[in-house]
C-alpha positions in Angstrom: -30.6 18.7 94.5 -33.9 17.6 96.3 -37.6 17.8 94.8 -39.7 20.5 95.8 -43.3 19.1 97.8 -45.8 21.4 99.2 -46.9 19.1 102.0 -49.0 21.8 104.0 -51.3 22.4 100.6 -51.2 18.4 99.7 -53.4 17.8 103.4 -55.1 20.9 102.4 -56.1 19.6 99.2 -56.6 15.8 100.9 -59.2 17.5 103.3 -61.0 19.7 101.0 -61.2 16.7 98.6 -62.8 14.3 101.2 -65.7 16.5 102.3 -66.5 17.1 98.4 -70.1 16.5 98.9 -70.2 15.8 94.9 -69.5 12.0 95.1 -68.0 11.9 92.0 -66.6 14.4 92.4 -65.0 13.2 95.6 -63.8 9.9 94.2 -62.2 11.7 91.0 -60.4 13.8 93.3 -59.3 11.4 95.8 -57.9 9.2 92.9 -55.6 11.5 91.5 -54.5 13.3 95.5 -54.1 9.4 97.1 -52.7 7.7 94.2 -51.8 9.8 91.2 -49.5 12.6 92.9 -47.3 10.4 95.9 -46.9 8.2 92.8 -45.6 10.3 90.4 -43.9 12.9 92.4 -42.0 10.3 94.2 -41.2 8.9 90.9 -39.7 13.1 89.7 -38.2 13.2 93.2 -36.3 9.9 92.8 -34.9 11.5 88.8 -34.5 14.6 90.4 -32.0 13.6 93.0 -29.9 11.7 90.2 -29.3 14.7 88.2 -26.9 15.8 90.6 -24.4 12.6 90.5 -25.5 12.1 86.5 -25.2 15.6 85.8 -22.3 17.0 87.7 -22.5 20.3 85.1 -25.5 21.4 86.8 -23.6 22.1 89.9 -21.8 25.1 87.3 -24.4 26.1 85.4 -25.5 29.8 86.1 -28.9 32.1 85.1 -28.4 35.2 84.4 -30.6 38.1 84.0 -34.0 36.0 82.8 -36.6 37.9 81.4 -40.2 37.6 83.3 -43.4 37.8 81.0 -46.2 38.4 83.7 -49.1 40.8 83.9 -53.1 39.6 83.7 -54.2 37.0 81.4 -55.6 37.3 77.8 -53.2 40.9 78.1 -50.8 40.2 75.4 -48.5 37.7 77.6 -48.5 34.8 75.4 -48.1 37.3 72.4 -45.5 38.5 73.6 -43.6 35.2 74.7 -44.2 33.5 71.0 -42.8 36.6 70.0 -39.5 36.7 71.8 -39.1 33.1 71.8 -38.6 33.2 68.0 -35.3 34.4 68.9 -34.0 31.4 70.0 -30.5 31.5 69.8 -30.7 34.0 73.4 -33.5 32.5 75.0 -34.2 29.6 76.3 -38.3 28.4 77.4 -39.9 25.3 79.0 -42.0 23.6 76.5 -45.4 21.7 77.7 -44.0 18.0 78.1 -41.0 19.0 80.2 -42.7 21.1 82.5 -44.5 17.9 83.3 -41.0 16.3 83.5 -39.1 18.6 85.3 -35.7 16.1 85.5 -32.8 16.5 83.6 -33.1 12.8 83.2 -36.4 12.6 82.0 -36.2 15.1 79.7 -33.0 13.7 78.1 -34.9 10.8 78.0 -38.1 11.5 76.4 -35.9 13.2 73.4 -33.8 10.4 73.3 -36.4 8.0 72.9 -38.4 10.2 69.8 -34.6 10.3 68.2 -35.4 6.6 67.8 -38.5 7.0 67.3 -37.5 9.0 64.2 -34.5 7.2 63.0 -35.8 3.4 63.4 -40.1 3.3 63.6 -40.3 6.1 61.0 -41.6 8.2 63.8 -44.9 6.2 64.0 -44.8 7.3 67.8 -45.0 10.7 67.2 -47.5 11.0 64.6 -49.6 9.3 67.2 -48.7 11.4 70.2 -49.7 14.2 67.3 -53.2 12.9 67.1 -54.0 12.4 70.7 -53.1 16.2 71.7 -55.4 17.0 68.5 -58.0 15.7 70.4 -56.9 16.8 73.4 -56.3 20.2 73.0 -59.3 21.6 70.4 -61.1 23.1 72.6 -58.7 25.6 74.3 -57.1 25.8 71.3 -59.8 28.1 70.1 -58.5 30.9 72.5 -54.8 29.7 72.9 -52.4 27.8 71.2 -51.2 24.7 73.2 -49.3 21.3 72.3 -47.2 19.2 74.0 -43.7 20.9 72.0 -45.7 24.2 72.6 -43.8 26.8 75.0 -45.9 26.8 78.4 -46.2 29.1 81.6 -43.7 27.6 84.1 -45.7 27.6 87.1 -46.6 24.0 85.6 -43.4 23.1 86.7 -45.1 22.4 90.1 -47.5 20.2 89.4 -46.9 17.7 90.6 -45.5 19.1 93.9 -49.1 20.1 94.8 -48.2 24.0 94.2 -49.3 24.7 91.1 -52.5 27.4 90.0 -53.4 24.7 87.4 -54.4 22.5 90.5 -58.2 25.6 90.1 -58.7 24.2 87.1 -59.2 21.0 88.7 -60.1 21.4 92.2 -61.4 25.2 92.6 -61.9 25.7 95.9 -60.7 29.7 95.4 -60.8 31.5 99.4 -59.3 27.6 100.4 -56.4 27.5 98.3 -54.7 30.3 97.1 -51.6 29.6 94.7 -51.0 33.1 93.3 -50.1 35.5 97.1 -47.0 33.4 97.0 -45.5 37.1 98.0 -47.8 37.4 100.9 -45.8 33.7 102.6 -43.3 33.4 105.5 -39.9 34.1 104.1 -39.1 30.0 104.8 -42.0 29.1 102.5 -41.3 31.5 99.6 -37.4 30.3 99.8 -38.2 26.9 99.7 -40.6 27.4 96.2 -38.2 29.9 94.6 -35.0 27.0 95.3 -36.5 24.3 93.5 -37.6 26.7 90.4 -34.1 28.0 90.2 -33.3 24.2 90.5 -35.9 23.7 87.2 -34.3 26.4 85.0 -31.2 25.1 85.7 -31.7 21.8 84.3 -33.9 23.6 81.0 -30.3 25.6 80.5 -28.0 23.3 81.0 -30.8 21.5 78.1 -30.8 24.2 76.1 -27.7 25.7 76.2 -25.8 27.7 79.5 -24.8 30.7 77.7 -28.6 31.5 76.6 -30.8 33.5 79.0 -34.2 31.8 80.4 -37.5 33.3 79.3 -40.9 33.1 81.2 -44.6 33.9 80.5 -47.0 33.1 84.2 -49.6 35.9 84.3 -50.3 34.0 87.6 -46.6 35.4 88.4 -47.9 38.7 89.4 -48.4 37.4 92.7 -44.7 37.1 93.0 -43.1 39.4 91.5 -40.5 40.1 95.1 -40.1 36.6 95.9 -38.7 36.7 91.8 -36.5 39.4 92.5 -35.0 37.9 95.5 -34.6 34.9 93.6 -32.6 36.8 90.8 -31.3 39.8 91.5 -30.2 40.3 87.9 -34.3 39.6 86.7 -35.8 41.6 84.0 -39.4 42.0 83.5 -42.0 42.6 80.6 -45.5 43.9 81.6 -48.2 44.0 78.8 -51.2 46.2 79.9 -54.4 45.9 78.1 -58.2 47.3 78.9 -59.5 45.9 81.6 -63.0 45.4 80.6 -61.6 42.9 78.1 -59.3 41.0 80.2 -61.3 40.1 83.6 -64.3 38.6 82.0 -62.7 37.5 79.3 -59.8 35.4 82.1 -63.8 34.8 83.8 -65.4 33.1 81.9 -62.5 30.9 80.6 -62.2 29.8 84.0 -65.7 29.2 84.6 -66.2 27.3 81.4 -64.0 24.6 83.2 -65.8 24.6 86.6 -69.7 24.3 84.6 -68.4 21.0 83.0 -67.7 19.6 86.2 -71.2 20.4 87.4 -70.4 22.8 89.9 -73.5 24.5 91.7 -74.0 27.8 90.7 -73.7 29.7 93.8 -70.2 28.6 94.1 -69.2 29.2 90.5 -70.6 32.3 91.5 -67.8 32.9 94.8 -65.0 31.4 93.3 -65.0 34.2 90.4 -65.9 36.8 93.2 -62.6 35.9 94.5 -60.6 35.7 91.0 -62.1 38.8 90.3 -60.6 40.7 92.6 -57.6 39.2 92.0 -57.3 40.2 88.5 -57.6 43.7 90.6 -54.5 42.9 92.2 -52.6 41.1 89.2 -53.1 44.8 87.2 -51.2 46.8 90.3 -49.1 44.9 92.1 -46.5 44.0 89.6 -45.9 47.9 88.6 -45.7 48.4 92.3 -43.4 46.1 93.2 -40.7 47.4 90.3 -41.6 51.6 91.3 -39.8 49.9 95.1 -36.8 48.6 93.0 -36.1 50.9 90.3 -32.4 49.2 89.6 -34.6 46.6 87.7 -34.5 46.8 84.2 -38.4 46.1 83.0 -40.4 47.2 79.6 -44.8 48.2 80.1 -46.4 47.4 77.0 -49.7 48.9 75.6 -51.7 45.5 74.3 -53.2 47.8 71.4 -49.4 48.6 70.5 -48.2 45.2 70.7 -51.3 44.0 68.6 -51.1 47.3 65.9 -47.1 47.1 65.7 -45.6 44.0 66.6 -42.0 44.0 65.6 -41.7 47.9 66.7 -42.9 47.0 69.9 -40.7 43.9 70.7 -37.9 46.0 69.7 -38.5 48.6 72.1 -38.7 46.4 74.7 -35.3 45.1 73.9 -33.9 48.9 74.3 -35.7 48.8 77.8 -33.9 45.6 78.6 -30.5 46.2 77.6 -30.7 43.4 74.6 -29.6 44.2 71.4 -31.6 42.8 67.9 -29.7 40.5 65.7 -30.1 40.3 62.0 -31.7 37.2 62.1 -34.1 37.8 64.4 -35.2 41.0 63.2 -36.3 39.6 59.8 -38.1 36.9 61.3 -40.0 39.2 64.2 -40.6 41.4 59.8 -42.5 38.5 58.8 -44.4 37.9 61.4 -45.2 41.1 61.7 -48.7 41.0 59.3 -50.0 37.8 60.6 -49.9 39.6 63.9 -52.0 42.7 62.6 -54.7 41.3 60.9 -55.3 39.0 64.0 -58.7 39.3 65.8 -59.9 38.2 68.2 -63.2 36.3 67.8 -64.7 36.4 71.5 -66.7 39.1 73.5 -67.6 38.8 77.6 -70.6 40.7 79.5 -69.2 42.1 82.5 -72.8 41.5 83.7 -72.6 37.8 82.9 -70.0 37.5 86.2 -72.2 40.1 88.5 -69.1 42.9 87.7 -69.5 46.8 86.5 -67.3 48.6 84.0 -67.9 51.4 87.1 -66.3 49.1 89.9 -63.4 48.3 87.2 -62.7 51.8 86.3 -63.1 52.5 90.4 -60.1 50.3 91.5 -58.4 50.5 88.3 -58.4 54.7 88.5 -55.0 56.1 87.7 -54.5 53.0 85.1 -57.1 54.1 83.2 -56.7 57.5 83.0 -52.7 56.7 82.1 -54.1 55.3 78.9 -56.8 56.4 78.0 -59.0 53.4 78.4 -62.2 55.2 79.5 -62.7 56.9 75.5 -63.4 53.6 74.1 
């Protein structure tokens, strides 16, 4: 099993970093790309290779009917993923730290270390890690529950392969770097990327139980639905849909805040936001178009308003459309979660004009969805 590394994108990132006019940013980028990435990715590659020798059962691990939650960010993907993850006897997901350590050997060593920490050190190391993550993720947790042991987006497994969309938050060269439109790449490039992803999923299933179903939540995967179907012909999809007047400015606000903290000039930030807005429109329509071409693929489209007003009932309908049954224990957990989700209200509001957008443009470009879901009346 060979570790995947996107050399083409890596060298493009190095070139962009080398030509970065901001001296502080240039030094920061080059330090990461020329020191951190080669060292860590080489370590991952060695461990990834050893997995096949140390754990021969990996070769027999099957990925059966995985479920992918795709759709625009801030549309309910996290809520659906969290609710379905409560069905722990059925589903397996990556947690954040496991995405940064894709090798099975690494995961087992980390789990073993913390088992010893709890047994012999009274969880001393674990407490220090929790203090670190409380500080490190404090700002993000205002809009997204995040932690090293929280389920996260599979795309992060590509980070040290230089193929993850998370790089845009560090190197916002939108227009030069594209981690989203995977389905537009050559068949060879797509095959290499997806083969590595399948190998990572196999490791997670081997770790959590080979009889489980892989559950993935990735807004970025909206641009690779065709590739997912090619790699997982029995895949199932869940697509939440929410008023784009709420989701698009919310995403732009979230991303632009990080870019502005990097002291990027206003023109550069605005250019990247325009590209991200165009990508947002694609995110709304492309998964639905692909699934329309593949009627054999089970999928569920979820109205965000129904999800937040009736979470348990919505998840029950999702299960029915995916051909899954609700276990009694999971049904009870869903019912217990119902009231908390119903009373949840977002404390954030965003202006379209702040990002050079207007409601007419969004209404025009996504007209069929506005008519289908009645958003024009909101």
